[in-house]
C-alpha positions as CSV (number, residue, x, y, z in Angstrom):
1,M,-160.0,-26.1,21.7
2,T,-162.1,-24.6,18.7
3,V,-161.1,-25.2,15.0
4,S,-162.4,-23.0,12.6
5,T,-162.7,-24.0,8.4
6,I,-160.7,-21.3,7.2
7,T,-161.4,-20.9,3.4
8,D,-160.5,-17.2,2.6
9,P,-159.0,-14.3,3.7
10,Q,-162.9,-12.7,5.7
11,S,-162.7,-16.4,7.7
12,L,-159.2,-16.1,8.6
13,G,-159.7,-12.3,9.9
14,T,-162.9,-13.4,11.3
15,A,-160.6,-16.1,13.5
16,I,-158.2,-13.4,14.3
17,R,-160.8,-11.0,15.9
18,R,-162.8,-13.3,17.7
19,S,-159.7,-14.8,19.3
20,R,-158.3,-11.3,20.1
21,K,-161.9,-10.1,22.0
22,A,-161.4,-13.1,23.9
23,L,-158.4,-12.7,25.2
24,K,-159.9,-8.9,25.8
25,I,-157.6,-7.6,23.5
26,T,-157.9,-4.3,22.3
27,Q,-156.4,-3.8,18.3
28,E,-154.5,-0.6,20.0
29,D,-152.8,-3.3,22.7
30,L,-151.9,-5.2,20.0
31,S,-150.6,-3.3,17.8
32,L,-148.1,-2.1,20.8
33,Q,-147.5,-5.7,21.6
34,T,-146.7,-7.2,19.1
35,G,-145.5,-3.7,16.3
36,I,-147.8,-3.9,13.9
37,S,-149.9,-1.0,13.5
38,R,-153.6,-0.8,14.1
39,T,-154.6,0.2,10.9
40,T,-152.9,-3.5,9.7
41,I,-154.6,-5.1,11.8
42,R,-157.9,-3.5,11.4
43,A,-157.2,-4.3,7.4
44,I,-156.4,-8.3,8.4
45,E,-159.5,-8.7,10.8
46,Q,-161.4,-7.0,7.9
47,G,-160.1,-10.1,5.4
48,K,-158.5,-7.7,3.3
49,E,-156.7,-10.0,0.5
50,T,-153.4,-8.3,0.6
51,A,-152.2,-8.4,4.1
52,Q,-148.6,-9.6,4.6
53,I,-148.9,-13.7,5.2
54,G,-145.7,-13.0,7.9
55,L,-147.9,-10.3,9.4
56,V,-151.2,-12.7,9.4
57,L,-148.7,-15.0,11.1
58,Q,-147.2,-13.4,13.1
59,L,-150.3,-12.0,15.1
60,C,-151.7,-15.9,14.8
61,R,-148.6,-16.6,17.1
62,D,-149.0,-13.2,19.8
63,L,-152.6,-14.8,19.5
64,G,-152.2,-18.2,19.9
65,L,-153.5,-19.7,17.3
66,T,-152.3,-22.4,14.9
67,V,-152.6,-22.9,11.5
68,Q,-153.1,-25.9,10.3
69,V,-152.9,-27.1,6.7
70,D,-154.9,-30.3,5.7
71,A,-153.6,-31.2,2.0
72,P,-155.5,-33.6,0.3
73,D,-154.0,-37.3,-0.7
74,T,-151.5,-36.6,-3.6
75,A,-149.8,-40.3,-4.1
76,D,-152.4,-41.6,-6.5
77,R,-151.7,-38.3,-8.7
78,V,-148.9,-38.0,-11.1
């Protein structure tokens, strides 16, 4: 399992594109599989900041990617 640190929309888009390519799926095939337009998939892979989070998460799920959020320990903060 490869772990990628996502710091911005571009790094998330890159991770999605790499996963899709590793699975040998074209944007068109992914579009047909997910119901998300190829234009939207391309925009997400290019790091479009206004992409709908629900669509981004759907692509992650459909490509077998998991998203994990590591929050700092806030017990000491008030």
